[in-house]
N, C-alpha and C positions, 0 to 999 in steps of 0.2 A: 427699485427693488435691488438689494444687494445680492450677489451670487457667491456661493461657497462650494469649492470642489470637495466632494465627499472623500476622495482618496487622499487628498492633501491632509485632511484632518486625521485620518487613520494612519497614514504613513508617518506623521510627525508626533503621534501621541506617545505619552509615556506608558510603560507597562503598568497595568492597573488590576484591580480586583476583577474587572470585567474580562480582561484578557485571560486571567488565571481561570476564571469560570468557564469560558469557552474552551480553553485548552483541556481542562480536566474532563468536561463532558465529551469532547471529541475523542480524547484518549480512552475514556471508558467504553465508548462505542467500539473502538478498535481492539480493546481487550477482548470483548465478546467475539468480535470478528476473527481475531487471531486464534482464539480458543476453538471456534467452530471449524477453522481451516486446518489447524494442525492435529485435530483429533484423529484424522484418518491414519496419519503416521504412527500415532500411539496405539491404536487398536489393530493395525495391520497384522502384526505377528499372530495375534489371537484369531483374527478372522481367517487368515490363510489356513490355520490348523482346523478351525471349526467347520469351515465350508470346503475344505480341501481344494483351495485355490492354487492354480499354477502361478508362477511369477508374472506371466503375460496377463492372465485374468486379473490378478491383483493390481497390476499397473493400469489396466483399462478401467477397473472399478475406481481407482483413485483419480482418474481423469474426468469422471462424470461431473464432479463438483467444479472442476476447472473449465469444462465446456460451459457450464452454467455461468461461471464468473466472466467468461469472455462475452457472452451475450448480455449479461447483466450490466457490465461496464459500457458496452456499446449502446444499450437501450437507456439506462437510467442516467448516464452522464449527460447526453443531450437533452433528455426529458427534464432534468432538474434546471437547465438553463431556461426552460419555458414555464415550469410550474413552481419553481422555487426550490432551494436546497433543502429546506426543512421538510417539505412534503416528500421529496425524493428520498431523504434519509429515513423517514418513518416507514415508507413502503418497503424499502430494502431491509430494514431492521426486522419488521414482522415476517418477511419472507424467510430470511436465513435462520432466525430463531425458531419459528414455528416448524419448519421442515427438519431442522436438526433434532428437535424433540421427537418428531414422528419417526426419524431414523432409528430410534431406539426400539421401535416396534417391528422393524423389518425382519421378515422370516427367511429371506433368501437374497442372493446377490442382486436380482432384478429390482425388487422393492427397495433395497438399499441404494442402488444406483439412481433410481428415479428421485428419491428423496434428496440425495446428495446433489443432483443436478438442479433441483428447484431451490435448495438452500444456496447453491452457488450463484444463482441469479441475484439474490440479495447481497451476498458477500462481495461480488464483483461490482455491484452498483453503489455500495456504501462507500468504498474507498475513495473514488475520485471526488465524491460530493463532500465528504468530511475534509479532505485535503483542501479543496477549493474554498470551503467555508473558513477554515483556520487561516489559510493564506490571505484571504480577504481582510480579516480582522487583525492580523499581526502587524505591529509597527515595522516599518521598512528595515530598520537596523537590526531587528531581531527575527526577521521572517524565517530564514532557513533554520535557525535554532528552535523556534517555537513549533514549526511544522515537524521537525525531527523529534523533539521531545514528545509531542502529541502522538506521533506515529510509533513511538517506542511502546505504546500501549498494545500494538499489534504483536510485538515480540513478547511482551509480558503475558499476553493471552496464550501464546505458544508455550511459554514456561509453565503457565497455570495448567494447561492441558497435559503436559508431561508430568508435572508434579502430582496432579490429581490421579493420573493414570497409574503412577507407581503405587498409590494407596488403594484405589478403587478396583482396578482390573483384577487382582487376585481375590478380592473379597466379594465383589458384587457383579462381576462380569462386564463385558464391553458395553452392554446396553445402558448401564448407569451413566457412562460418560456422556451419552446423548441426552438423557433425561435431565441432566444438570443445566441444559440450555434453557429450561423454563424460567430460570432466575432473571435473565435479561428482559423477558417479556413482562415480568412484574414491575420492572423499573421503567418501562416505556412512557407511562404518563408523566413521570418526573422529568425524564429527558426532554420530552416535547414541551414541557412547561418552561424549563430553564434555557433550552438551546435557542439562540436568536436566529431569525431569518437573515439571509444575505441582505445587507443594507443597500447594495447596488440593485438587487432585484426589487426591493421596496420602492426605490426611487424610480426605476423604470416603469413600475406598475402604478405610479402616482400616489403611493401610500406614504406621503411625505411626513405626516405626523408621527407614524411609527418609526420612520428613519431618523427623524430629529431626536426622538426619545432615546434611541440606541446610541446616536452620536454624542448626546449629552452624557451618557454613561461612560463612553470612551474618553471624552475630554470635557469635564464639567465647566472648564473655563470658556468654552466656545459660546458666543452669542448666536443662538439659532432660533430667533423668534419667527413669527409668521411672515415678517417682511424679508426674510432671507430665502432665496431660491436655491435649492440644492441641485448641483450639477455633477456629472460624471466626467472623468478625465477622457473617456472614450465616447464622444458624442454620437458616433455611428452605431453604438451598441443596440439602441432600440430598433434600428431599422434593418440591420443585416441578418438578424436571427442567429441561428447556431448551426449553419451548414458545415459539414465536414470539409467542403471545398475551401472554407476560410482558412483552414490549417495550412493550405498550400499557397496562399496568396501573400503578396507583399514580401517576397523573398524568404518565406518560411519553409518552402518545400523540402530542401535538402536537410535542414535541421529537424524537421518533423520526421523524415524517414530515418535519420540517424537515432533520434530518440526512440522511435518504434523498435529499431534493431537492438538498442541497448536494453529496453524493457523486455523484449523477447528473450534475450540471452540471460539477463539477470533473473527473470522469473523461472527460466528453465533450471538454473542452478539452485534457486531457493526451493523449488518443489521437488526436484530430484533428491536433494538432501533431506528435506522435511519428510518425504514419503518413505525413503529407503535407508536413511542412516541407521535407525534402530535395527532393521532387518539385516543390513550388511554387517553391523557390529555383532549381532547375534550369531550370524554365520561364521564370523571370525573367532568365535569362542567366548564372547562375553555373555553374561546372564541378561535376562529381559530387563531387570531393574537397572543394571549398569548401562544397557543400551538406551533406555529411556533417559538416563542421566546425561548421556551425550546430547540428546535433544534439548535438555535444559541448558547445557553449556552453549549450544548453537544459538538459542534464542536470547540467552544472556548477552552473548557477544553482539547480537543484533541490536540490543538496547544501547550498549556502549558505542557501537559503530554509528548508530543513528544520531545520538546526542553529540558525540565527538565530531562526526562529519558535518553536522549542522553548524556547530561552533566554528569549525574550520571554514565552512562555506561562507559564513557571514563575514569572516575576516580576510579571506583570500578569494580565489576564483572558484565558485562552486563546481562548474563542469570539470575543471582540472583536478579538484579534489576527488571527484567521481572516477576519473581516469586512474588515479593512484590507488583507489580502493579496488577497482577491478583487477589491476595488476597483482595486488596483494591477495585477492580471492583466488586468482589462477595459481599462485604459488602455494598457498596454504592447502587448498583442496588436493592439489597434486601430491603434496607431502603426506596427506592422510592415509594414502595407500601403503606407506612404508612402515615397518616396525619402529615404534617409538616408545620410550618410557611413558607411563600413564600421565604424569604431569605435563609432558610435552604434547601428548595426544589431546588432552583437554585444552591446552593453549591453542593448538592448531585448529581445533573445532570452534573455539571461541573467536579466533581470528576469521575463520571461514564465515561464521555467523555475522560478525561485524561488517564484513566486506561483501556479503551477499544480501542478507535481510536488511542490514543497515544501508547498503547502497540502493536497494529498491526504494527505501524511504527517501533518500537523497534525490533519486530520479524524479519522484513525485514533486518534491520541492523545486527541482530544476524546471520541470514542465510547467508547474503552476506560475513560476516567475517569467517563463518564456511567453506564455499565451496571455492575451489581454482578457479583461473581465467578461466581455460579451461572448467569448469562445472558450473560457477557461474550463468549465465542466466538460464541454465537448472535446477539447484538447486532451484533458486528463482521461476522459472516458475512452477515447479512441486509443491513446497510448497504452492505457491499462488493458483495453480489450485486445489489441494486437499482441501485447505482452502475454496475455493469457494463453495464446497459442504455444508460447514457450513453456508456460506452466503445465499445459496439457502434454507436451512432448516429454517433460521431465520424468513423471512417473512411468510413462510408457518406455522411455529410454532405459530407466532403471530395471524395469521388468524384462526387457529384451536382453540386456546385458547379463542379468542373473540367469535367464533361461539358457544362455549358451555357456554358462559356467566360466566366465573370464576370471583371471586372477584379480584379487582385490585391488592391486595397483592400477590395472587398466580400467576398472570401474571408475575410480576417482579421477584418473586422467581424462576420461571421457566427460565427466561432470565439470572438469576445469576448463576445457577448451572454449566454451562459450564466454568465459571471463576475458580471454584474450580478444575475442571478436568484439565484445562490448567495449573494451578499452579503445580499440581502433575507431569504433563508431563515435565515441565521445571525444576523441581527439579531433575528428572531423567536425563534430558539432561545435566544440570549443573554438576551433580556428575560424569557422564560418561565422559564429556568433560574435567573436571579437572583431572581425572585419565589418560585419553589419553594424555593430554598435559604433565603431569608429566613423563609418560613413554617415550614420545618423547624426553624430555629434558635429561633424564637419558641416552637414547640411543645416543644422540648427544654428551654427555660428554664422553661416553665410546669410541666412534669412534675417537674423537679428542685426 
């Protein structure tokens, strides 16, 4: 019986309609995910006025969803390594869409916070699983680009949230923003019909006929008859399970910790800006409509940064590209606190979005390529879950800074400092990763 490595087929495949289909459905999932997440920053100025919230209370309320995201990433990342990506995605999708709709019926901050926490469980669990699925099916030479293009759906969802808010908030109230989340639930049957299961998971479960059918769609030229035994590049995958301890074995400990620190810092910046940018700009004298347009610029920059960074990462060294993006984020966010002409202000906000939201996406791609198939969802889930602590701190930090009435410049400097920390972390990751790769190459040459 002949044997064929599943990953070799996928790595060397040409980009096809199948890849396009997977990327589009994964991107659509993240459009809804991004909409549900950025919706709080859109409705925050209205909620603060309607419920008479202090800045600290508003920051705490914004963190409820992020607490949920932390637990969701930690729970559903490892769970999907056991039950399959598709089932994990379906559970998370129903959670975040259903409870976002219920959010529209909240009558007080307590009910609002509970619904946001439960929706956050689904939002946090969806991201690592979608990234792992796209990373698994993307051809090797296009992997960073396809993951980044797919993840730009997240920023598109943020833009959609701000754009809908500009129209609906003055006319129909903040509740209507949450009721709109019923639309994704109606599309769930279609998503589950077209979205494929992880081929590696199918092989590990012994469902080789389904795996062969998917591989034929990826590369029709392959001879994958019943006499061909499908194998995985990581033979230990079936036996080791998905313990978090695997993330620290085989020389991965320092790089795992640096990834976690980078995720923490990056998500702190993303959610500090996403939650407080409209309110900070409103306090600086801009109208609500103009403040929400800044959120549009932030997310538009995120799309450009993700796609551009993915393209650069496929052609150069992805961790080093991430370092450059973090340095640019530090500079652009710092400059937001100073008086600038309106075109320059929009440009700085777009750069900040490109190098925070965009860099978050590149970090997911970096982690997906760093961890092997058998621990990929676990690695992504834990990196995302640890990073969610930064996402929780972001809105709270913004609320605390506003409560003590700091000058606008100091608010943005405080938001920029984590960018410098993340840049240092990724320099260490990149250096250690380069040394480990070189050592493995030398070892392989000696063995051969």
